[in-house]
N, C-alpha and C positions, 0 to 999 in steps of 0.2 A: 837506491837503484841508480846506476850510471846512465846518463843520457847525453846525447850530443845535440846542441842547439846552436843555431846561427843567431848572432846578435851583435849589437853595437853598444859600447859603454857610454852611458849618458852622464854618469856622475860617479865620483870616487871619493872615499873617505878612509883616512888612515885608521887602522884598528890595532890597538896595542902597540908594541914596539916594532913589529916587522910585517904586519899583515895589512890588507886592504879589504874594504867592503865595496863592491861594485854594484851599481844599479844598471842593469843590462836590459835593453829592449830586445826581446826575442821574437822570432817568427812563431814559435810554438806556444809560448805562455804569456806574451805581453811583457810587462815590466817585472823583473825578478831581482831580488837582492841575493848576492852570492859573495862568499868570503874567499879571497885568494890568500891562503896561508903562506906566510914567510915571503910574500912577493917583493918586499923591500930589501931582502937579503941580496948581497952582491952576486952570489952564486945561483940565485933562483932563476930557473928557465922562464919564469913568468914576469921577471923584473921589468922588462921593456914592453910587455904585452898587456899586463893588468893595469891599463891606464885609460883615462878618458879618451874617447874617440876611436878606440880599437874596434875594428870591424872584423869579427873572427868567428870561428867555430869553437864553441866552448864545450869541453867534456866536463860534465858536472854531476854531482850527486844531488839530484833535484828533490826539494821538499816543498810541497805546495803550501803556500801561505806562511812559509818559514824561510830562514836563511839557508840557501843552498851552499854547497861547497864546490869550488872549482878544482878539478883534477889537472887539466891541461888546457892550453890555448893555442889554436892554430890560426894565424892571421889569414884572412881571405883576401883583403886588399888593404894596402898601406895608406890609401887615399893621399898619395904623395903630392898631387897637384894642389889639393885643398890645403895641405899643410905647408906649402911653399911660399904663400903670399899672405901678407897681413890682412888684407881685405877678405880673402877667401877664408882665412882662419876665423875672421869675424862672422861670416855667414855660417860656418860650421858650428861655432860656439853658440850663436843665437838659436839655430835650428835644434841643436841638441838640448839646450836649456828650455826652449819652448816645448819640445816634445816631452821632456820630463814633467813639465807642469801639466800638459794635456793628459798624460798617462795617470798622474795623481788624481785627476778629475774623472777619468774614464779609462780604465786599464783594458783596452781592446787590442788584441794581437794584430788586428788588421792595420793598425797604425804603422807597423813595421813596413808594410807594403807601400806606404806613402813616403816615409822618411828615407829608407835605404835606397830605393831607386832614384830618389831625388838627389841624394848625395853622390851616388855613382855617376849620374848624368852631369852634375856640377864638376865632379872630378875629371870628367871627359871634356871639360872646357865649354859646356853649354851655359847659357846666360844665368848667372847666379841669382840676379834679382827676380827674373821671371820664375825660376824654379822655387825660390823662397816664397813668392806670392802664391804660387800654385799650392804649395804645402800649407801655407797659412789658411788659404781658402778651404781646403779639404778638412782641416782640423776644426773648423767652426761647428760642424755637426756634433763632434765629440765634446765640445764645450757647451752645447745646448743653445747656441745662438746662430743657427743656420741662416743663410741669406736666401731670399726668394729670387731666383734667376730664371724662372720659367714663365712668369706672368707679372702683371702690375701688382705690387704689394698692397695696393689699396682697393682697386675694383676687380682685379682678377683677369682683366683682358690680356690677350697675348699680342694685341695689335698696337701699333704706334708707340712702342716703348721709346721714351725720350732720354732718360738719364737714370742715375743711381741715387738712392737716398739712404744715408746712414740712419736717420730717424725712423724710416719706415722699413728698414732691413731688406733692401733690394731694389728691383726695377720700379720705375714710375712711368706711367704713360702720359701722353701730352694732355689728356683731359684731367688728370689728377695732379699735374705739376703745379707747384706753388712758387717757390723761389730757390729751389735746389740748384747747385752748380751743374751746368750742362756739360757732360763729358763728350769726348770725340765719339761719333757714331760707331766707329770700329771698336771702341772700348766696350760697348754694349754686347757685341758679339764675342769679343775676346775673353771677357771675364767669365762668361758662361763656358767657353771652351776650357778655360783654366780649371773650372770646377769638375768637369766631366772627363777630362783627358786621363788616359792611362799613362802614368809617368814613364813606366818601363818601355812604352812604345814610341816615345819621343826621340827623333833623330836629329832634328834641327829646330831652332827658334829664331824666326825672323819677324820681329815685332818692332814697330816704330817707337822711338823714345817717348813721344807724346802719349801713346797708349799705355806703355809701361809705367810712366809716371802717374797717369790717371788712376790706374789700378792700384799702384803702390800707395798713393795718397789716400785713396778710398779705404783700403784695408787697414792702413795705420789708424785712421780715424775710427773705423769700426771696432778694431781691437781695443783702442783706448776707451771707447764708449761702453762696450758690453762685456768684455772678458775679465776686467780687473787684474790683468797680467801686466806688470811693469818690470821688465827684465833689464838688468844692467848691461847685458850683452847686446841688447837691442839699441840702447843708447850709444854704446861704444861703436857699433856698426854704423849707426847714423852719422856719428862724428867722423869716422873714417871715410865714408862716402862723400861728406861735405868737403873734405880735404883733397879728395881725388882730383 
């Protein structure tokens, strides 16, 4: 049965001499595999559309838990800004690779409502580091390693929160503090805002560099400690940012 789905291509594989298999994150079904027959042919209408990062409406013959077939592709947004700068391409690549790994762990369609709005905001020139960290933070629950950003991770109090702890997975109050790095007080509030914000509602991002770096450093350590995800695209992005 033919069905139209909105989606973004996270991964592509050449199949046979002229076709491709696309891994598409869809709003309707989460991650699906779909074959784009003859997409590599010069005359194919899908040649420039059946590619990684395509954000489009896909007309497909959907088969649950099997390989679907793509009938046609209509691009929804070319994500021109994201594809015009090497650092932004780095963010785009990393987020699509990360999302693909998260979906393999937990194929929830709701992940679409995190990634796609985030990429669209990034494409509209909002801060890519902040948006990346927001997405990373929201993905933790799908990876089964959520942070406690509502109370002290040790005693449960909501009072006198002092810093963040990788080892204790969240907030630490002044009474439970041992020797953790003490973050900027604004970081305590902002990281919780990251977790609960509706990405589609964001219109501006005015966050100090100190707070941004605090949060990014913490999330990098947390991912390295608990997720087991080591992505080449993350390393590439970090190298690009170092050279910036």
